[in-house]
Backbone and ligand atoms as CSV (ligand in chain L), in Angstrom:
chain,resi,resn,atom,element,x,y,z
A,1,MET,N,N,146.776,127.042,105.126
A,1,MET,CA,C,146.017,125.881,105.605
A,1,MET,C,C,144.549,126.069,105.268
A,2,THR,N,N,144.032,125.149,104.523
A,2,THR,CA,C,142.619,125.254,104.156
A,2,THR,C,C,141.839,124.150,104.856
A,3,ALA,N,N,140.849,124.550,105.572
A,3,ALA,CA,C,140.001,123.553,106.215
A,3,ALA,C,C,138.764,123.358,105.357
A,4,LEU,N,N,138.543,122.119,104.939
A,4,LEU,CA,C,137.344,121.829,104.165
A,4,LEU,C,C,136.290,121.333,105.147
A,5,ALA,N,N,135.295,122.141,105.322
A,5,ALA,CA,C,134.292,121.794,106.317
A,5,ALA,C,C,133.601,120.494,105.953
A,6,SER,N,N,133.593,119.550,106.858
A,6,SER,CA,C,132.989,118.252,106.566
A,6,SER,C,C,131.474,118.349,106.477
A,7,THR,N,N,130.947,119.449,106.968
A,7,THR,CA,C,129.490,119.610,106.933
A,7,THR,C,C,129.018,120.235,105.627
A,8,GLU,N,N,129.969,120.635,104.780
A,8,GLU,CA,C,129.585,121.292,103.531
A,8,GLU,C,C,128.836,120.301,102.636
A,9,ALA,N,N,127.725,120.753,102.096
A,9,ALA,CA,C,126.947,119.883,101.229
A,9,ALA,C,C,127.713,119.636,99.938
A,10,ILE,N,N,127.597,118.430,99.378
A,10,ILE,CA,C,128.262,118.126,98.117
A,10,ILE,C,C,127.471,118.769,96.987
A,11,PRO,N,N,128.123,119.643,96.213
A,11,PRO,CA,C,127.395,120.317,95.138
A,11,PRO,C,C,127.035,119.341,94.023
A,12,THR,N,N,125.878,119.508,93.418
A,12,THR,CA,C,125.462,118.576,92.369
A,12,THR,C,C,126.185,118.853,91.059
A,13,GLU,N,N,126.536,120.116,90.821
A,13,GLU,CA,C,127.257,120.433,89.587
A,13,GLU,C,C,128.083,121.681,89.799
A,14,VAL,N,N,129.350,121.586,89.425
A,14,VAL,CA,C,130.245,122.736,89.526
A,14,VAL,C,C,130.887,122.950,88.167
A,15,PHE,N,N,130.660,124.127,87.579
A,15,PHE,CA,C,131.243,124.414,86.271
A,15,PHE,C,C,132.696,124.819,86.432
A,16,VAL,N,N,133.463,124.516,85.405
A,16,VAL,CA,C,134.873,124.870,85.407
A,16,VAL,C,C,135.008,126.094,84.506
A,17,PRO,N,N,135.338,127.244,85.073
A,17,PRO,CA,C,135.333,128.492,84.296
A,17,PRO,C,C,136.101,128.359,82.983
A,18,SER,N,N,135.483,128.765,81.911
A,18,SER,CA,C,136.041,128.774,80.547
A,18,SER,C,C,136.486,127.400,80.050
A,19,HIS,N,N,135.936,126.337,80.608
A,19,HIS,CA,C,136.229,124.992,80.121
A,19,HIS,C,C,134.927,124.315,79.692
A,20,PRO,N,N,135.020,123.305,78.792
A,20,PRO,CA,C,133.799,122.667,78.276
A,20,PRO,C,C,133.288,121.544,79.170
A,21,CYS,N,N,133.592,121.600,80.458
A,21,CYS,CA,C,133.221,120.488,81.330
A,21,CYS,C,C,132.765,120.983,82.703
A,22,ALA,N,N,132.126,120.091,83.425
A,22,ALA,CA,C,131.664,120.388,84.775
A,22,ALA,C,C,131.870,119.146,85.631
A,23,VAL,N,N,132.042,119.347,86.933
A,23,VAL,CA,C,132.112,118.219,87.855
A,23,VAL,C,C,130.697,117.993,88.378
A,24,ARG,N,N,130.177,116.802,88.114
A,24,ARG,CA,C,128.807,116.471,88.514
A,24,ARG,C,C,128.812,115.369,89.550
A,25,GLN,N,N,127.896,115.471,90.466
A,25,GLN,CA,C,127.691,114.421,91.456
A,25,GLN,C,C,126.701,113.420,90.882
A,26,THR,N,N,127.050,112.134,90.898
A,26,THR,CA,C,126.137,111.095,90.422
A,26,THR,C,C,125.901,110.120,91.579
A,27,PRO,N,N,124.964,109.209,91.423
A,27,PRO,CA,C,124.735,108.221,92.487
A,27,PRO,C,C,125.981,107.373,92.764
A,28,HIS,N,N,126.900,107.319,91.799
A,28,HIS,CA,C,128.110,106.505,91.955
A,28,HIS,C,C,129.316,107.336,92.353
A,29,GLY,N,N,129.095,108.612,92.665
A,29,GLY,CA,C,130.212,109.483,93.016
A,29,GLY,C,C,130.358,110.597,91.994
A,30,ALA,N,N,131.385,111.401,92.178
A,30,ALA,CA,C,131.585,112.538,91.286
A,30,ALA,C,C,132.268,112.110,90.002
A,31,GLY,N,N,132.051,112.885,88.941
A,31,GLY,CA,C,132.725,112.645,87.669
A,31,GLY,C,C,132.766,113.939,86.883
A,32,VAL,N,N,133.550,113.930,85.815
A,32,VAL,CA,C,133.661,115.105,84.948
A,32,VAL,C,C,132.833,114.835,83.694
A,33,PHE,N,N,131.983,115.783,83.340
A,33,PHE,CA,C,131.077,115.620,82.210
A,33,PHE,C,C,131.245,116.765,81.220
A,34,ALA,N,N,131.084,116.439,79.932
A,34,ALA,CA,C,131.119,117.477,78.897
A,34,ALA,C,C,129.833,118.283,78.990
A,35,ILE,N,N,129.945,119.611,78.937
A,35,ILE,CA,C,128.737,120.446,78.957
A,35,ILE,C,C,128.419,120.959,77.563
A,36,ARG,N,N,129.318,120.713,76.621
A,36,ARG,CA,C,129.039,120.977,75.209
A,36,ARG,C,C,129.872,119.996,74.395
A,37,ALA,N,N,129.590,119.935,73.100
A,37,ALA,CA,C,130.331,119.011,72.240
A,37,ALA,C,C,131.806,119.398,72.222
A,38,ILE,N,N,132.655,118.385,72.284
A,38,ILE,CA,C,134.108,118.605,72.287
A,38,ILE,C,C,134.670,117.863,71.092
A,39,SER,N,N,135.464,118.535,70.288
A,39,SER,CA,C,135.979,117.866,69.094
A,39,SER,C,C,137.239,117.070,69.408
A,40,ARG,N,N,137.498,116.098,68.555
A,40,ARG,CA,C,138.654,115.216,68.725
A,40,ARG,C,C,139.932,116.045,68.766
A,41,GLY,N,N,140.770,115.753,69.736
A,41,GLY,CA,C,142.056,116.441,69.856
A,41,GLY,C,C,142.008,117.711,70.676
A,42,ALA,N,N,140.803,118.192,70.994
A,42,ALA,CA,C,140.686,119.452,71.739
A,42,ALA,C,C,141.160,119.283,73.181
A,43,ARG,N,N,141.690,120.363,73.733
A,43,ARG,CA,C,142.073,120.331,75.144
A,43,ARG,C,C,140.829,120.548,75.995
A,44,ILE,N,N,140.586,119.631,76.902
A,44,ILE,CA,C,139.384,119.690,77.744
A,44,ILE,C,C,139.671,120.467,79.017
A,45,LEU,N,N,140.798,120.211,79.616
A,45,LEU,CA,C,141.171,120.969,80.805
A,45,LEU,C,C,142.671,120.908,81.013
A,46,ARG,N,N,143.124,121.804,81.875
A,46,ARG,CA,C,144.539,121.833,82.208
A,46,ARG,C,C,144.710,121.249,83.607
A,47,ILE,N,N,145.766,120.466,83.769
A,47,ILE,CA,C,146.037,119.812,85.051
A,47,ILE,C,C,147.060,120.652,85.800
A,48,ASP,N,N,146.595,121.410,86.777
A,48,ASP,CA,C,147.589,122.165,87.528
A,48,ASP,C,C,147.448,121.877,89.016
A,49,GLY,N,N,148.500,122.144,89.738
A,49,GLY,CA,C,148.527,121.840,91.153
A,49,GLY,C,C,149.948,121.841,91.654
A,50,ARG,N,N,150.157,121.091,92.708
A,50,ARG,CA,C,151.446,121.076,93.394
A,50,ARG,C,C,152.142,119.749,93.092
A,51,LEU,N,N,153.440,119.793,92.857
A,51,LEU,CA,C,154.170,118.567,92.563
A,51,LEU,C,C,154.692,117.955,93.856
A,52,GLN,N,N,154.595,116.643,93.938
A,52,GLN,CA,C,155.113,115.934,95.103
A,52,GLN,C,C,155.715,114.615,94.637
A,53,THR,N,N,156.432,113.935,95.525
A,53,THR,CA,C,157.194,112.756,95.102
A,53,THR,C,C,156.424,111.447,95.233
A,54,HIS,N,N,155.248,111.488,95.851
A,54,HIS,CA,C,154.508,110.239,96.056
A,54,HIS,C,C,153.064,110.385,95.567
A,55,PRO,N,N,152.462,109.273,95.150
A,55,PRO,CA,C,151.078,109.340,94.678
A,55,PRO,C,C,150.079,109.351,95.827
A,56,THR,N,N,148.907,109.921,95.559
A,56,THR,CA,C,147.784,109.828,96.489
A,56,THR,C,C,146.615,109.243,95.704
A,57,ARG,N,N,145.497,109.109,96.354
A,57,ARG,CA,C,144.325,108.556,95.684
A,57,ARG,C,C,143.932,109.374,94.444
A,58,TYR,N,N,144.131,110.689,94.503
A,58,TYR,CA,C,143.637,111.549,93.425
A,58,TYR,C,C,144.726,112.145,92.550
A,59,SER,N,N,145.991,111.930,92.901
A,59,SER,CA,C,147.063,112.568,92.131
A,59,SER,C,C,147.210,111.914,90.761
A,60,ILE,N,N,147.886,112.630,89.851
A,60,ILE,CA,C,148.223,112.097,88.536
A,60,ILE,C,C,149.738,112.119,88.417
A,61,GLN,N,N,150.299,111.002,87.917
A,61,GLN,CA,C,151.757,110.915,87.795
A,61,GLN,C,C,152.211,111.577,86.499
A,62,LEU,N,N,153.177,112.498,86.618
A,62,LEU,CA,C,153.690,113.215,85.452
A,62,LEU,C,C,155.056,112.705,85.022
A,63,ASP,N,N,155.817,112.140,85.960
A,63,ASP,CA,C,157.162,111.646,85.643
A,63,ASP,C,C,157.564,110.713,86.787
A,64,VAL,N,N,158.766,110.162,86.692
A,64,VAL,CA,C,159.260,109.308,87.774
A,64,VAL,C,C,159.350,110.147,89.047
A,65,ASP,N,N,158.670,109.704,90.096
A,65,ASP,CA,C,158.655,110.425,91.381
A,65,ASP,C,C,158.092,111.840,91.284
A,66,VAL,N,N,157.273,112.114,90.291
A,66,VAL,CA,C,156.609,113.423,90.173
A,66,VAL,C,C,155.105,113.181,90.027
A,67,HIS,N,N,154.365,113.611,91.029
A,67,HIS,CA,C,152.913,113.421,91.058
A,67,HIS,C,C,152.275,114.770,91.338
A,68,ILE,N,N,151.191,115.070,90.634
A,68,ILE,CA,C,150.547,116.368,90.828
A,68,ILE,C,C,149.305,116.202,91.704
A,69,GLU,N,N,149.211,117.079,92.662
A,69,GLU,CA,C,148.069,117.103,93.589
A,69,GLU,C,C,147.529,118.533,93.618
A,70,CYS,N,N,146.390,118.718,94.253
A,70,CYS,CA,C,145.867,120.076,94.343
A,70,CYS,C,C,146.742,120.894,95.297
A,71,PHE,N,N,146.684,122.197,95.133
A,71,PHE,CA,C,147.578,123.079,95.892
A,71,PHE,C,C,147.412,122.924,97.394
A,72,ASP,N,N,146.176,122.725,97.818
A,72,ASP,CA,C,145.916,122.747,99.255
A,72,ASP,C,C,145.584,121.356,99.793
A,73,HIS,N,N,146.176,120.332,99.163
A,73,HIS,CA,C,145.870,118.973,99.587
A,73,HIS,C,C,146.309,118.724,101.030
A,74,ASP,N,N,145.409,118.189,101.796
A,74,ASP,CA,C,145.686,117.853,103.184
A,74,ASP,C,C,145.764,116.334,103.272
A,75,GLU,N,N,146.936,115.819,103.609
A,75,GLU,CA,C,147.142,114.363,103.658
A,75,GLU,C,C,146.166,113.670,104.604
A,76,ASN,N,N,145.689,114.438,105.575
A,76,ASN,CA,C,144.818,113.830,106.579
A,76,ASN,C,C,143.340,113.897,106.222
A,77,SER,N,N,143.057,114.513,105.092
A,77,SER,CA,C,141.658,114.645,104.715
A,77,SER,C,C,141.492,114.340,103.236
A,78,ASN,N,N,140.588,113.463,102.897
A,78,ASN,CA,C,140.322,113.166,101.497
A,78,ASN,C,C,139.084,113.903,101.011
A,79,SER,N,N,138.736,114.962,101.723
A,79,SER,CA,C,137.519,115.685,101.366
A,79,SER,C,C,137.618,116.249,99.961
A,80,THR,N,N,136.631,115.971,99.155
A,80,THR,CA,C,136.602,116.506,97.797
A,80,THR,C,C,135.281,117.210,97.550
A,81,ALA,N,N,134.614,117.572,98.642
A,81,ALA,CA,C,133.256,118.091,98.515
A,81,ALA,C,C,133.206,119.532,98.037
A,82,SER,N,N,134.234,120.300,98.336
A,82,SER,CA,C,134.077,121.745,98.179
A,82,SER,C,C,133.926,122.186,96.723
A,83,THR,N,N,133.130,123.227,96.562
A,83,THR,CA,C,132.914,123.809,95.245
A,83,THR,C,C,134.222,124.319,94.672
A,84,GLN,N,N,135.030,124.921,95.516
A,84,GLN,CA,C,136.311,125.468,95.052
A,84,GLN,C,C,137.213,124.359,94.514
A,85,MET,N,N,137.260,123.243,95.227
A,85,MET,CA,C,138.069,122.100,94.798
A,85,MET,C,C,137.622,121.631,93.413
A,86,ARG,N,N,136.329,121.565,93.212
A,86,ARG,CA,C,135.792,121.042,91.961
A,86,ARG,C,C,136.011,121.996,90.790
A,87,SER,N,N,135.953,123.291,91.059
A,87,SER,CA,C,136.135,124.219,89.950
A,87,SER,C,C,137.613,124.443,89.658
A,88,ARG,N,N,138.467,124.303,90.665
A,88,ARG,CA,C,139.883,124.586,90.472
A,88,ARG,C,C,140.681,123.351,90.069
A,89,HIS,N,N,140.285,122.195,90.567
A,89,HIS,CA,C,141.023,120.961,90.277
A,89,HIS,C,C,140.080,119.877,89.752
A,90,PRO,N,N,139.359,120.171,88.667
A,90,PRO,CA,C,138.376,119.197,88.157
A,90,PRO,C,C,139.028,117.874,87.761
A,91,TRP,N,N,140.293,117.924,87.390
A,91,TRP,CA,C,140.975,116.695,86.947
A,91,TRP,C,C,141.002,115.629,88.033
A,92,ARG,N,N,140.876,116.036,89.299
A,92,ARG,CA,C,140.872,115.040,90.386
A,92,ARG,C,C,139.606,114.175,90.372
A,93,PHE,N,N,138.616,114.613,89.614
A,93,PHE,CA,C,137.337,113.894,89.598
A,93,PHE,C,C,137.150,113.078,88.321
A,94,LEU,N,N,138.204,113.004,87.505
A,94,LEU,CA,C,138.126,112.204,86.285
A,94,LEU,C,C,138.111,110.732,86.668
A,95,ASN,N,N,137.143,110.016,86.165
A,95,ASN,CA,C,137.087,108.587,86.434
A,95,ASN,C,C,137.892,107.814,85.389
A,96,HIS,N,N,138.266,106.606,85.778
A,96,HIS,CA,C,139.026,105.718,84.894
A,96,HIS,C,C,138.079,104.973,83.963
A,97,SER,N,N,138.549,104.735,82.741
A,97,SER,CA,C,137.898,103.776,81.854
A,97,SER,C,C,138.995,103.034,81.115
A,98,CYS,N,N,138.756,101.750,80.831
A,98,CYS,CA,C,139.733,100.979,80.057
A,98,CYS,C,C,139.601,101.298,78.566
A,99,GLU,N,N,138.522,101.985,78.177
A,99,GLU,CA,C,138.342,102.440,76.791
A,99,GLU,C,C,137.883,103.890,76.864
A,100,PRO,N,N,138.781,104.791,77.239
A,100,PRO,CA,C,138.392,106.157,77.586
A,100,PRO,C,C,138.205,107.061,76.367
A,101,ASN,N,N,137.552,108.203,76.589
A,101,ASN,CA,C,137.367,109.164,75.495
A,101,ASN,C,C,138.366,110.319,75.572
A,102,ALA,N,N,139.263,110.272,76.563
A,102,ALA,CA,C,140.262,111.335,76.691
A,102,ALA,C,C,141.584,110.730,77.133
A,103,ARG,N,N,142.632,111.535,77.020
A,103,ARG,CA,C,143.943,111.079,77.472
A,103,ARG,C,C,144.729,112.254,78.028
A,104,VAL,N,N,145.654,111.924,78.907
A,104,VAL,CA,C,146.512,112.951,79.498
A,104,VAL,C,C,147.715,113.136,78.581
A,105,PHE,N,N,148.012,114.404,78.284
A,105,PHE,CA,C,149.190,114.729,77.477
A,105,PHE,C,C,149.898,115.872,78.182
A,106,GLY,N,N,150.995,115.576,78.839
A,106,GLY,CA,C,151.659,116.603,79.652
A,106,GLY,C,C,150.733,117.051,80.772
A,107,ARG,N,N,150.457,118.355,80.803
A,107,ARG,CA,C,149.548,118.888,81.832
A,107,ARG,C,C,148.149,119.124,81.276
A,108,SER,N,N,147.857,118.521,80.126
A,108,SER,CA,C,146.551,118.728,79.508
A,108,SER,C,C,145.779,117.419,79.414
A,109,LEU,N,N,144.461,117.552,79.396
A,109,LEU,CA,C,143.593,116.423,79.096
A,109,LEU,C,C,143.017,116.678,77.711
A,110,LEU,N,N,143.270,115.763,76.778
A,110,LEU,CA,C,142.841,115.934,75.393
A,110,LEU,C,C,141.756,114.919,75.049
A,111,ALA,N,N,140.868,115.319,74.141
A,111,ALA,CA,C,139.816,114.401,73.680
A,111,ALA,C,C,140.413,113.415,72.684
A,112,ARG,N,N,140.225,112.111,72.922
A,112,ARG,CA,C,140.701,111.076,71.985
A,112,ARG,C,C,139.790,110.965,70.785
A,113,ARG,N,N,138.562,111.379,70.978
A,113,ARG,CA,C,137.552,111.308,69.918
A,113,ARG,C,C,136.556,112.424,70.189
A,114,ALA,N,N,135.621,112.607,69.258
A,114,ALA,CA,C,134.579,113.606,69.494
A,114,ALA,C,C,133.750,113.168,70.704
A,115,ILE,N,N,133.459,114.112,71.579
A,115,ILE,CA,C,132.697,113.820,72.799
A,115,ILE,C,C,131.420,114.663,72.766
A,116,SER,N,N,130.298,114.028,73.032
A,116,SER,CA,C,129.013,114.728,72.998
A,116,SER,C,C,128.740,115.415,74.327
A,117,ALA,N,N,127.940,116.476,74.266
A,117,ALA,CA,C,127.507,117.140,75.493
A,117,ALA,C,C,126.800,116.119,76.379
A,118,GLY,N,N,127.124,116.103,77.647
A,118,GLY,CA,C,126.475,115.190,78.580
A,118,GLY,C,C,127.254,113.915,78.841
A,119,GLU,N,N,128.221,113.600,77.967
A,119,GLU,CA,C,129.027,112.376,78.165
A,119,GLU,C,C,129.995,112.541,79.323
A,120,GLN,N,N,130.185,111.472,80.063
A,120,GLN,CA,C,131.230,111.519,81.081
A,120,GLN,C,C,132.600,111.411,80.403
A,121,ILE,N,N,133.544,112.175,80.926
A,121,ILE,CA,C,134.902,112.187,80.381
A,121,ILE,C,C,135.786,111.317,81.273
A,122,SER,N,N,136.562,110.440,80.640
A,122,SER,CA,C,137.399,109.515,81.403
A,122,SER,C,C,138.758,109.380,80.737
A,123,PHE,N,N,139.724,108.894,81.484
A,123,PHE,CA,C,140.998,108.496,80.880
A,123,PHE,C,C,141.444,107.202,81.541
A,124,ASP,N,N,142.453,106.591,80.965
A,124,ASP,CA,C,142.955,105.304,81.441
A,124,ASP,C,C,144.081,105.588,82.445
A,125,TYR,N,N,143.815,105.316,83.711
A,125,TYR,CA,C,144.800,105.634,84.753
A,125,TYR,C,C,146.133,104.923,84.517
A,126,THR,N,N,146.092,103.781,83.839
A,126,THR,CA,C,147.343,103.024,83.654
A,126,THR,C,C,148.239,103.654,82.586
A,127,THR,N,N,147.764,104.760,81.948
A,127,THR,CA,C,148.632,105.459,80.997
A,127,THR,C,C,149.450,106.551,81.687
A,128,THR,N,N,149.180,106.783,82.981
A,128,THR,CA,C,149.979,107.773,83.735
A,128,THR,C,C,150.579,107.164,85.004
A,129,GLU,N,N,149.858,106.249,85.639
A,129,GLU,CA,C,150.282,105.743,86.952
A,129,GLU,C,C,151.058,104.434,86.825
A,130,ALA,N,N,152.290,104.441,87.298
A,130,ALA,CA,C,153.063,103.202,87.319
A,130,ALA,C,C,152.492,102.264,88.383
A,131,GLU,N,N,152.220,102.825,89.551
A,131,GLU,CA,C,151.651,102.069,90.679
A,131,GLU,C,C,150.538,102.909,91.278
A,132,MET,N,N,149.319,102.394,91.274
A,132,MET,CA,C,148.205,103.129,91.870
A,132,MET,C,C,148.367,103.189,93.389
A,133,ALA,N,N,148.140,104.369,93.956
A,133,ALA,CA,C,148.170,104.489,95.413
A,133,ALA,C,C,147.054,103.640,96.023
A,134,GLU,N,N,145.902,103.599,95.322
A,134,GLU,CA,C,144.771,102.808,95.810
A,134,GLU,C,C,144.175,102.010,94.647
A,135,PRO,N,N,144.666,100.763,94.459
A,135,PRO,CA,C,144.093,99.914,93.401
A,135,PRO,C,C,142.580,99.739,93.600
A,136,PHE,N,N,141.868,99.500,92.499
A,136,PHE,CA,C,140.410,99.380,92.600
A,136,PHE,C,C,139.905,98.474,91.482
A,137,HIS,N,N,138.684,98.021,91.617
A,137,HIS,CA,C,138.063,97.199,90.582
A,137,HIS,C,C,137.311,98.102,89.613
A,138,CYS,N,N,137.633,97.975,88.330
A,138,CYS,CA,C,136.990,98.795,87.302
A,138,CYS,C,C,135.685,98.135,86.879
A,139,GLY,N,N,134.682,98.973,86.667
A,139,GLY,CA,C,133.403,98.458,86.188
A,139,GLY,C,C,133.011,99.109,84.881
A,140,CYS,N,N,134.008,99.430,84.042
A,140,CYS,CA,C,133.701,100.182,82.807
A,140,CYS,C,C,132.898,99.342,81.814
A,141,GLY,N,N,132.981,98.028,81.925
A,141,GLY,CA,C,132.138,97.182,81.084
A,141,GLY,C,C,132.661,96.965,79.676
A,142,ASN,N,N,133.833,97.506,79.348
A,142,ASN,CA,C,134.388,97.284,78.012
A,142,ASN,C,C,134.967,95.870,77.911
A,143,SER,N,N,135.029,95.365,76.667
A,143,SER,CA,C,135.487,93.984,76.474
A,143,SER,C,C,136.943,93.812,76.914
A,144,ASN,N,N,137.695,94.913,76.874
A,144,ASN,CA,C,139.105,94.830,77.272
A,144,ASN,C,C,139.337,95.338,78.694
A,145,CYS,N,N,138.281,95.323,79.513
A,145,CYS,CA,C,138.388,95.861,80.885
A,145,CYS,C,C,139.455,95.099,81.676
A,146,LEU,N,N,140.277,95.862,82.396
A,146,LEU,CA,C,141.367,95.260,83.161
A,146,LEU,C,C,140.865,94.548,84.409
A,147,GLY,N,N,139.666,94.898,84.881
A,147,GLY,CA,C,139.218,94.360,86.162
A,147,GLY,C,C,139.900,95.115,87.284
A,148,LEU,N,N,140.842,94.479,87.951
A,148,LEU,CA,C,141.586,95.156,89.014
A,148,LEU,C,C,142.621,96.095,88.377
A,149,VAL,N,N,142.501,97.374,88.691
A,149,VAL,CA,C,143.414,98.380,88.131
A,149,VAL,C,C,144.470,98.697,89.180
A,150,ARG,N,N,145.713,98.320,88.893
A,150,ARG,CA,C,146.793,98.512,89.873
A,150,ARG,C,C,147.901,99.422,89.357
A,151,GLY,N,N,147.863,99.742,88.055
A,151,GLY,CA,C,148.902,100.593,87.488
A,151,GLY,C,C,149.614,99.917,86.332
A,152,PHE,N,N,150.353,100.721,85.588
A,152,PHE,CA,C,151.049,100.255,84.385
A,152,PHE,C,C,151.977,99.082,84.671
A,153,ALA,N,N,152.647,99.118,85.832
A,153,ALA,CA,C,153.636,98.080,86.149
A,153,ALA,C,C,153.007,96.692,86.236
A,154,HIS,N,N,151.690,96.635,86.401
A,154,HIS,CA,C,151.009,95.355,86.571
A,154,HIS,C,C,150.327,94.867,85.293
A,155,LEU,N,N,150.471,95.618,84.201
A,155,LEU,CA,C,149.870,95.191,82.938
A,155,LEU,C,C,150.758,94.149,82.268
A,156,SER,N,N,150.152,93.314,81.441
A,156,SER,CA,C,150.946,92.367,80.653
A,156,SER,C,C,151.686,93.171,79.581
A,157,PRO,N,N,152.764,92.608,79.027
A,157,PRO,CA,C,153.472,93.319,77.943
A,157,PRO,C,C,152.523,93.707,76.808
A,158,ALA,N,N,151.573,92.838,76.480
A,158,ALA,CA,C,150.630,93.154,75.402
A,158,ALA,C,C,149.740,94.332,75.786
A,159,GLN,N,N,149.264,94.342,77.028
A,159,GLN,CA,C,148.414,95.447,77.491
A,159,GLN,C,C,149.209,96.756,77.516
A,160,GLN,N,N,150.468,96.671,77.876
A,160,GLN,CA,C,151.308,97.877,77.900
A,160,GLN,C,C,151.495,98.421,76.487
A,161,ARG,N,N,151.796,97.533,75.551
A,161,ARG,CA,C,152.034,97.974,74.169
A,161,ARG,C,C,150.764,98.548,73.554
A,162,LEU,N,N,149.628,97.965,73.917
A,162,LEU,CA,C,148.341,98.408,73.375
A,162,LEU,C,C,148.104,99.891,73.671
A,163,ARG,N,N,148.615,100.357,74.798
A,163,ARG,CA,C,148.399,101.755,75.200
A,163,ARG,C,C,149.309,102.722,74.440
A,164,GLY,N,N,150.398,102.175,73.884
A,164,GLY,CA,C,151.281,102.891,72.953
A,164,GLY,C,C,151.434,104.385,73.168
A,165,THR,N,N,150.989,105.147,72.196
A,165,THR,CA,C,151.225,106.597,72.207
A,165,THR,C,C,150.398,107.330,73.250
A,166,ARG,N,N,149.436,106.645,73.869
A,166,ARG,CA,C,148.665,107.297,74.940
A,166,ARG,C,C,149.456,107.344,76.237
A,167,LEU,N,N,150.537,106.564,76.312
A,167,LEU,CA,C,151.303,106.492,77.554
A,167,LEU,C,C,152.042,107.789,77.836
A,168,ALA,N,N,152.084,108.160,79.117
A,168,ALA,CA,C,152.916,109.287,79.530
A,168,ALA,C,C,154.372,108.926,79.237
A,169,PRO,N,N,155.208,109.930,78.969
A,169,PRO,CA,C,156.605,109.659,78.576
A,169,PRO,C,C,157.360,108.760,79.552
A,170,HIS,N,N,157.125,108.929,80.859
A,170,HIS,CA,C,157.883,108.112,81.813
A,170,HIS,C,C,157.505,106.639,81.711
A,171,LEU,N,N,156.310,106.328,81.221
A,171,LEU,CA,C,155.913,104.933,81.021
A,171,LEU,C,C,156.318,104.446,79.634
A,172,ARG,N,N,156.252,105.353,78.659
A,172,ARG,CA,C,156.644,104.968,77.304
A,172,ARG,C,C,158.123,104.591,77.270
A,173,ARG,N,N,158.914,105.271,78.073
A,173,ARG,CA,C,160.348,104.942,78.139
A,173,ARG,C,C,160.553,103.495,78.578
A,174,LEU,N,N,159.702,103.017,79.475
A,174,LEU,CA,C,159.817,101.632,79.938
A,174,LEU,C,C,159.530,100.667,78.799
A,175,LEU,N,N,158.550,101.036,77.981
A,175,LEU,CA,C,158.202,100.207,76.826
A,175,LEU,C,C,159.375,100.133,75.873
A,176,VAL,N,N,159.920,101.292,75.551
A,176,VAL,CA,C,160.989,101.359,74.554
A,176,VAL,C,C,162.208,100.583,75.034
A,177,SER,N,N,162.513,100.696,76.329
A,177,SER,CA,C,163.724,100.045,76.826
A,177,SER,C,C,163.602,98.523,76.802
A,178,ASP,N,N,162.353,98.032,76.824
A,178,ASP,CA,C,162.141,96.587,76.796
A,178,ASP,C,C,161.935,96.052,75.375
A,179,ALA,N,N,161.739,96.977,74.451
A,179,ALA,CA,C,161.386,96.548,73.108
A,179,ALA,C,C,162.624,96.145,72.324
A,180,PRO,N,N,162.445,95.305,71.328
A,180,PRO,CA,C,163.592,94.957,70.478
A,180,PRO,C,C,164.119,96.227,69.818
A,181,SER,N,N,165.393,96.221,69.480
A,181,SER,CA,C,166.020,97.431,68.952
A,181,SER,C,C,165.436,97.857,67.614
A,182,THR,N,N,164.712,96.942,66.958
A,182,THR,CA,C,164.140,97.288,65.654
A,182,THR,C,C,162.786,97.976,65.798
A,183,ALA,N,N,162.268,98.051,67.044
A,183,ALA,CA,C,160.938,98.622,67.230
A,183,ALA,C,C,160.924,100.085,66.821
A,184,ASP,N,N,159.858,100.469,66.138
A,184,ASP,CA,C,159.744,101.889,65.784
A,184,ASP,C,C,159.126,102.641,66.950
A,185,GLU,N,N,159.431,103.913,67.032
A,185,GLU,CA,C,158.907,104.692,68.153
A,185,GLU,C,C,157.742,105.507,67.654
L,1,ZN,ZN,ZN,137.547,98.731,82.849
């Protein structure tokens, strides 16, 4: 049982040991930022934690009824302030973008393109989450912004197809099963 003291000050920057990123506190909340240039295709961080059958605000969906959370997640506390949490589970602080610079591949976060030092790292939550535990309004500002982000199940068929190979396997299977038999994989 880990108690995260509510009085603990929120750290402004927590480095992730041997990774090219840090969790930084911004006026808009925490996010993951590149601390050096990251090349296209490189692994930015590894997503590890405890598997559970239901999503939470911060979990990432890996398969049908398989969601990864931090090892010491307390359902009654959404505290994310601790330095240990930020250095051990930085993936929980990844923000969503409808035009992201990274993507989830299995238990890894990979760079979709070259990322400069100082850039915030993001991925598209609808490429892993069928149903968001907590839908929210996206303010990424991209021309293809979804607005209300509720999960893959709420995207139009065109929006689903657009995500194509970035989709986690459990979502890609849904695409394939709905596609005409002539569709290439
Ligand atoms: Zn957006």
